[in-house]
N, C-alpha and C positions, 0 to 999 in steps of 0.2 A: 605666083609663088610670092608668097609675104617674106620680106627682106628689109634688114634695116643696115643703110649703110651709114659706115660715122666715117672715114674717110672713102676718098673718092678722087684722085687728081692724076700730074702724070707718072707719076713715081709709085703710087699704092692703091691697093683697091682693100676696103677691107669692112666689116661690119657681122649680122649675125642675122642668123632667120627667126623665125615666128613660128606659131603653134599655130594653125591653118583648115578650120572645122573641113573646109573644100577639097586640102589635099589627103591623100593617102596615108594612112596611119594619122591624122589630125599637119601633116610635113613631121614626123619623127625623123631624126637623120642620124641614127646610130643603130649601128649591128648587136651592140650589144644588151638590147632591152628593145628588141621590134616582135609582130605579129608572123613580117612577112615579110625578109633579106632583100629581095627582091623588091617591092614595095620602097624599102630604101634606099637602096640602090635606087633605083629611079626618081625617086625623090633629089638625091647628090645629081645626078643627071639635070634633071630639072635649073636646080641652082649652079651647074659647074656654065651650061648654057649662058646665063642672064649674065654670067661671068667672065663672060668669053673665053676661055680655060674649057680642058675636058676633065673627066674623073681620075685621067692617068695624072691632073699635075695632084692630085692631092695627095698630103700624106697628114696621117691617122698617127692614135696611139690606143695602145693598149694603162688606160687612167685607173691607179690605182691606190691615190689622194697620196702618192709618195712626193719628197723634193728634189725629184728624178728630172733632168734634163737632156736636151739634146740637139745639137746642129746639125741640123737636117743637110742635107745636099742633095745632085741630083740621082748617086747612085738611092735616094730612099725613094722617088717616082711615086705613086701609086702605092708607097705599104697604107694597106690597111681600107684603102676606097673601095673596092670589091669584099670584098671577107673579113672578117674581125680579125684569122689568125693569122695574118700578112702582118696585124700592125705595131709599130715601133716598141715592144714589151718594156712592163714597168714602169714609164715614162709620162710626166705632167705638163711638161710647156715642152715648147722646140723653137729654136730660134734658128735662121740663114743668112746668110749672106749672099745668095741669090739670088737672078731673077725667071721669073715664072714657076714658083713653088705655091702652090695653097697649104699653109699652113691650118690647122685645124684644131679646133677645142673642144666637147663637149657638155653641155652643162646642162639643169633642172634644179636650181635655187645656189648651183655652186659659185661662185665669184671667175667670172671668162676672165683672164688681161690680155691685150691686145697693143701691141706697140712697136715703134719703130724708133731709128736712127737716119736720119736724112744725110748727115755727114759723112756715117762711116757704112750709109746701106744696110742695116740689119735690122729686121721683124723679128716681132715671137706670137708665142701666145702660151701664155700659161691658164692651164688647171686650180682655179686653189679654194676648193670646199672647205670644210673649220678646218678638219683633219692636217690640209695643205698647206693651211693660213699657220698653223702654231710650229708649223714644219718647215714655215719660211720658204715653202718654195720662189715666193717672189724676188723677195729678197736675196735671195743664195743667188738667185738667175742672174740676177742687176749686176751684183757683184762681181758675180763670174766675168761677164761680159766688157764688167768695167777694170779686175784686174788683169784678167787672161786673155783677153778680144784688142785692151786699149781703147775703149771708148769714152766716151768722154758722157759721163752723168746729163750735165748740162743739155743732150746733143738731145734724149728720147724726149720721144712724144708716148703718153701712154692713154687707153679707151680701158674704164675698168667699165662690161657690161653687164647689161640687166641681170638679177641676181634677187635671192632670198630679204626682202626688206629686214627693216631691224624689228621691226613691230610684229613680224612674224616671224620671227630667228629665235624666241624660246628656248632656252636649256639649259640643264639644273645644274649642282653646284662643280662636277667635273668638268664637263665642260668649261664652265667658266673658269675656274679653277688653273687650267692654261689657257689663256687669253688672257689673267691672271699676269701669270708667269712667263709673258715677253714681255712687260716692265716699260708697258708704251700704246696696250690698251683700254688703259682703262677710262676714257675719254668716249668712249665707244661701247661703255656697258653703261644696263642700268639696271634694279632691282624690280620687277613688280609685286609689291607686298600681295596682291591679294591672289593672288597666283603661284607666289613662291618660287616665280622665277625667273630667269638674270634674259636681258634680251641684247642682244652682239647685234653692231653695226658689223658686219662681216667685210663689208665695200669699204671702208672709213681704215678699218684695221691692215686690209690691204694694200692703198695710198699711205698710210703711215711707214708703209715697207717700204715705196716707191722714194721712198722722199727723206728716208733715213737713209738710203743708198748716194742722196747727191739732186737729186730728179727736182725741176721745181716744180714748187704745187700748180702754178698756175698755167705747166704742160699736161698735168694730169686732169682726165674729165670724168665722169662718174655717172651715169645708166642710172637715174631715179627708179625706174621701172621695176615693180617688184615682179617677178615669176611666180609668186602666189598671186596675188592680187590682181594681175592682170589677165584680159582674155586673151590674151597674144602670151602669155609664159607656162612655162612648162615646168609644176612645181614637186618636187619628190616627195615634199614635205603633205602635200595634199593628197599627191597620187601616184602611190609605188610603182605602178604598171607607167607609168608615161612615159614620154618620148624622152629627145631632147634638142637642142636648140647647139645649133652650130656656129664657132665661132667662126672667124677666119681673117687671114690677112695676105695678100700675094705680092711680090716687089713685081712691078711689068715691066 
């Protein structure tokens, strides 16, 4: 099973699954877009085995392109892991202070954000498609962790996962105006006069949101892999019926 591991140390393991033509449904991990739920569950079980945990340690959400987040606890173990209808409703980000919980986020062009804070022992995942980005889901979660959970922004390490590249993220004026309205995304957009389209770098915009909360730039890493251009990427823009990557993190 193809996976990309971003962190694997004494405290945390984190990474993302990759599209794999040799696996069931090309290694699709999402129950909300699949031909066979059983095949997706089998893919998830194989992933769990490689991560030395079980599927009942997974926590999944019903992603709705919202700015809603949830503090996960042991009571949430297994939610959305075997059935989509048990996933945490209307939520696009998870964080926890607990050990042994595998936090999950599903993407196919959207920006996945994985983070940890060694000092406070908090980990999390965020699903930030362009709608989540203009709703500032990443900024709002980190601000909550700083204000409510008393985390120091200097202690966060952030991995921004593979997503649709700026080259392939073409939009019209309606989406451009929403990014323009953020007030800090101008450097991450350009206009293509030949196609009359705007091109937006969603990953860089999300990175900026992290920086605005006080997270040091050198502690934020971007995976430059384009989900549209890579053979290992699922791209909704390329194929509306495509599968999904699963980005994950667990505190050991």
